[in-house]
N, C-alpha and C positions, 0 to 999 in steps of 0.2 A: 436633548440630543447632543451627541459629541460635536465639539467644535472642530470640524474637519479642517478649517482654514488654518488652525493653530498648529496642525501637525506638519512635520517635515514633508517636503514634496516626495511622494512615492517614487521609487526607482522602477524603471521598466526592465524588460529582459535584456536589452542591449547593454545597459549600465551594469547589470549583474554579471554578464558574461565578460566584462572587462576586469573583473576580480580574478586574479590568477588562481587563488586557492579554491574558489568556487568552480572554476573551469575544470580543475583536476578532479574534484569530487563528482562533478556532473558527468564528465567524460567516463570516469570509472564506473559510475552508475549505469550509464547507457550501455557500455560493453557487458557489464556483469548481468544486468537485467535482461538483455537480449539472450545471453547464454542461458539464464534461468528459464526464459520462455521456451527456448528450444528443448530443454530438458523436461519441463512441465508438460508440454504437448507430446513429446516423445513418450513420456511415462503414461499419459492417458491413452495414446495410441497402442502402447505395449500392453497395458492392462486390458484394453478392449480386444486386442488380438488374442490374448491368452484366455480371456474369460467370456467376452461378449455380454457382460453383465453391467447394468446401470448401477446396481448396488455396489459393485466392486469399484466403479469409477468414483462414486460418492465416498466410498471408504478411503480411497487414495487422497481425495480432497480433504477429508477429515484428518487423516494422518498428518498432512502438511500443516494443518491449522492448530492441532493440539499443543505443540511445543510452546507457542506464544502464550497459551493459557496456563500451562503447567510449569513452564520454566522461564517464560518471558519476564515475569515480575521479579524473579531472583536476578535475572540478567541485568535488569535496570539498576539494581543496587550496586552491581559491579561497575557499571558504566559511570556511576557517580563517585567511584573511589579508585578506579584504575585508569591509566592513560587511555583515552578514547581512541586515539590514533593507533595505538598498539593493538587494541581490541579488534579494530577493523582489519588490520594487517594479518593478525592471527586467524581471524575468521575466513579471510580470503584463501589463505594457504591450506587450511584444513578442509574447506569445501572443495578446493581444487583436487584434493586427494580423494575424498570420500565419493565424489560424484562418479569417479571411474569404477566404483563398485557396482553400479547399475549394469555394467557390461556383463556381469556374471549371471544375470537373470535371463533365462531363455525358455522357461517352461512354467506352466501353472503350478507345478510342484515347488518351485522356488519363489513363488509370489510373496511369501512371507519375508524373504530377504529384501525384496523391492520395497515393501512397506517399512522395514526396519531401517534401511539406508535412507529412505525419504524422511523418516522421523529424525535421524541424526543430522541430515542436511538442514532441515528446518530448525532444529535445536540450535545449531551453530549460528544460523541466521538471526535468531532472537537476540543475540549479542550485537550483531553488526547493525541492525536496523535502528535501535534506540541510540547507539553510539553516533551514527551518522546524523540522526535528527538532533541530538544534543550538541553536535559540533557545529551545526549550521549557524546559530547566532554568533559564534566566534569568527565566522568567515564573512558573514553578510551583515550590514548595518540594519537596524530595526526597520527603517523605511523601505528596505529591499526584500524583506522576508517573504511577503506575499508573492512577489514576482518570482523569487527563487523557488519557493515551494510549488508554485504553479508550473514552472518550467520542469521541476523534478517530476511532478505528476504526469505532465504531458510526455516527458521523456520515457517514463515507464510504459505508457501506452504504445509509443512508437517502438520501443524495444519489444513489447509484447507482440505487436503485429509482425514485426520483422522476424522475431524468434519463431512465431507460429508458422510463418511462411517457410522459413528455413527448415523447421522440423518436418513439415509436410513434404518439402522438396527432397530432403535427405532420405527420409524413410521411403518416399514414393519412388525415387530413382535408384537408390542403392539397395532397397529391400532389406536394409539392416538398421538397427537402432543404435549401435555402438558409436558411429561417427557423431551423432548428436551429443552424446555424453562427453566425448573427447573435446568437442567444441566448447561445451560449457566449462569444462575444466580449464581450458585455455583462457576463457573469459575471466575467470577468477584470478589467474596469474596476471593478466593484463591490468585488472583493477588494482592488484597489489602493487604493481610497478608504478602506477599513477599515484596512489595514496602515499607510498613511501617518499614521494617528492614533496609532500606537505611539510612545512616547518615542524620540527619536533615539538616546539613549545605549544603548538596549537592544541594538542591533546592532553596536556598536563593538568592534573588535578591538584588544587592547593592542599596544604596540610590541614587546614580547617575543614575543607570539604570532605577529605578522606576521613577525618575524625568524626564528622557529623553522620557519615554513611556507614560507620563501623557497626558490625552486628547486622546480619542480613535481615532478621525479623524486625528489629527496631527501625532499621533504615526503610524497610518496605512499608511499615506502618506510618512512618513519617511522610512518605510520599503519598500514601492514600489519604492521610489527613490534610495534606496540602490541597488535594483535589476536592475533598469534602468541604473544606472551609470556603472555597470559592464557588459561588453560584455559577459564574460564567464557565469555569473549567469543568465543573461537574455536569453542567448542562451540555457542554460541547461533547464530552465523552459519551454521555448518555444518548445524545442524538445520533452520533455516528454508530453507536452500538445497535440502536434500533434499526437504523438504515441497513446495517449489515445483516440484521436478523431477516430482513426481506431480501436484500440484494445478494446475499450469499447463495440463495436458491437459484438465482439467475445463472451463476457460474456453472451449475450442474445441469440446468434445464436448457441452456442455450443451444447446445448441439442437438438434443432431441427435438426441439421446436423446428429447427432447420431441416433435419433429416426425416423425422417421422411425421410431424404435423404439416409442414409446408411441402414436404417431399421434393426439396430443392437440391439435395446432394451436398456432400462435405466441401465441394469446391467453392461454395458460396461463403464459407467461414472466413476466408481471407479477405474478400471485399467488404464483408460486414465489419470485421475488426478494423479494416482500413478506414471505413466511413466514420467510426467512432473516434479513432485516433486522429483523423484529420480535423474533426470538430474540436477535439481537446487542444490540439496545437493552435488552431485559430483562436480559441477562447483564451489561450495564454497571452496572446497579443493584446487582449483587452484588460488584462489584470491591472495595469497602472491606472487606467481610467476608472475602473471599478473601485480601486482602493482610494482614489481621490474623492469619490462621491458616496461610498457606502462603508459602513463598519464591517469588519469580518463576520460578525454575528449575523448581519443582514444577508450577506452573501451566502452563508451557510443555510439560513432559513429558506431563501428563494431557491437555492440549488436543490435542497431536499424535496421541496414541493414539486419542482419540475420533474425530478427523478421518479417520484411516486406516480405521477400521471403517466409518464412514458413507459414505466415498467408494466403497469396494468394494461396499457394499450397493446403491448407486445402479445398478450394473450388473445387479443381480438384480431390479430393479423390473419389475412387469408391469402396473401401473396408475398413472395420474397421481396418485391420492391418496397412493400410497406415496411417490412422489417429493416430494410436498408435505410429508409428515411428516418425511422425511429432511432436506429443506431447512430446516425449522424446527429440527430437532435439531442440525444441524451448526453453526448460529450460536452455540449455547451454548459450543462449544469454540473456535471461531475467534476471537471477540472477546477473551476473556481471554488466549489464547495470544499473539496478535499484540501486545496491549498489554504483556504481560510481556516479550516479546523486545525491544521498543524501550526499555522501562524499564531492563532489564539493561544495555543499551549506554549509555544516558544516565547511569546511576549509576556505571558502571564505567570511564568514559572521561574523561580530563581535558578540560576545556572547549576548550582550544587545539587538541585533536586530534579533537574530536567530529564535525566536518564530514567529515573523511576516513574515520572509522570508520563513520559513517552511509552514506557513499558506498560503502564496501566491502560493507556489507550489501546496498545497492541493487544493486551490480554482481553479487554472488553470486546474488541472487534473479533478476536478469534473465538471467544466463547459463543457469541451470537452467530458467528459464521458456521461453527460446528453444528449448532442447533438447526440453523437454516438449511445447511446442506443435507443433514439427516432428514429433515422434513421433505426436502426436494426429492431425495432418493425414494422415499415412501409414497408421498402424495402424488408424484409424477406418474408412478405406476398404478396407484390405487384409484385416483380420482381424475387424472388426466393432466396433460401438460398445460393446456390453456387455463384450467382452473387454478393450477399452482401459481401461474403468473398473476392472476387476479388477486390471489391471496397475498403474494409477495408485494404487489403494489399497495395493497391496503396497509400492510405492516410498515412500509416506508412512509406512507401518509401519517402514520402514528408518530414517526420521527419529526415530521413537519409540525404537527400539533405541539409536540414537546418543545421544539425550538421556539415557537411563538410564545408559549407560556414561560419557558425558562429564561429567555432573553428579555422579556418584557420589563421595562423599567431600568434596564442596565444602561446607564448614561455613557459608559465607556468600557472598553476592554481593560482587564487588569494590567498593570504595568509592573514587571518584575525588576529585580536588581540587575545591573549590568553583569555580563559574564565575569567570573572570577579568574578565568584563564587569560591567555594572551590573545586578544582579538587582533586579527591581522587585516581586516578589511580596510580599504583605502578610500571609501566613500563613493 
């Protein structure tokens, strides 16, 4: 077993928030993710209003996931050879512009434009996400990464719940979709104004790193080899990919199970998302204690096992209160597991290859998500919503088995070289 006593004392959330640079990244993420949630829910509401088709909703979800698979890997090579801070700034400005294009879609005949713009938005995001993930170890010390990543995951849920509520309120009260898209555009501008305050040196790439990442194909293959050579890294990415193969279906089936199966009405979506968000926030407060007692790989394994059971149980619910309880319970497993996955990659990957490895993770998740959402769109209509949830739970359980086997005998997580950029954390 790993000698946990020999490790530096893990930092908690309060200590992480004392780091100015992390606060800037975190606040920008909160605002930007809330804006994204407003747009994503508004898009689903718009597609539903224009088509009334579950398949059309699944198609939108797939369109948003495809860029990570087709372009994300290439984006990762640029993250490893171009200033990461500048990549984030450019991504924010471009998305602030393109999101306004959704306003032009007002009928089923222009639905193709909605899909096209959604694809462009997601494509730009494939550059931003690995850049932010690769920047984190330069801002936060190693002993604080698990807490930082956990807070990041919890914040995304808070932003998701807040954005979903805002989208419903805006569309419901105004009867229009365009205010939601304007709000999202403003959120990207706000994120830009925060990120621009980060020290310029924080995103710079060394000459050696740029040279090592030169040539997109060669750089991409080098990143894939880094993952393949490490049993811990490859297991971690494979486990999360399998989890998304089952969990991606939940994103499509969640609304139908509430509205069609439980006949509870869309008003319950807000409380359900709030219940999961609340548990993820509470779980964030336990991260320091978990980190002091368990390896990140153990946290991943237990988290995936818990998620498998709870996803399957959703299919057996007969009342909305049961779904509310399950939504609250699942957050306790999701938040630590997701944070531990990202932490393993950040700690086990050299800084000059971290963008590519993060992109490999993103691509693996997107590939399985596309398959899962396609399955949900077909199976939900053909075999039933409950049965689709049972199948999703079984698939996530496969990720648990893979984690048990893959992490077995691993005495410790891999340790990468320190960042080659200018780390600015103060401890």
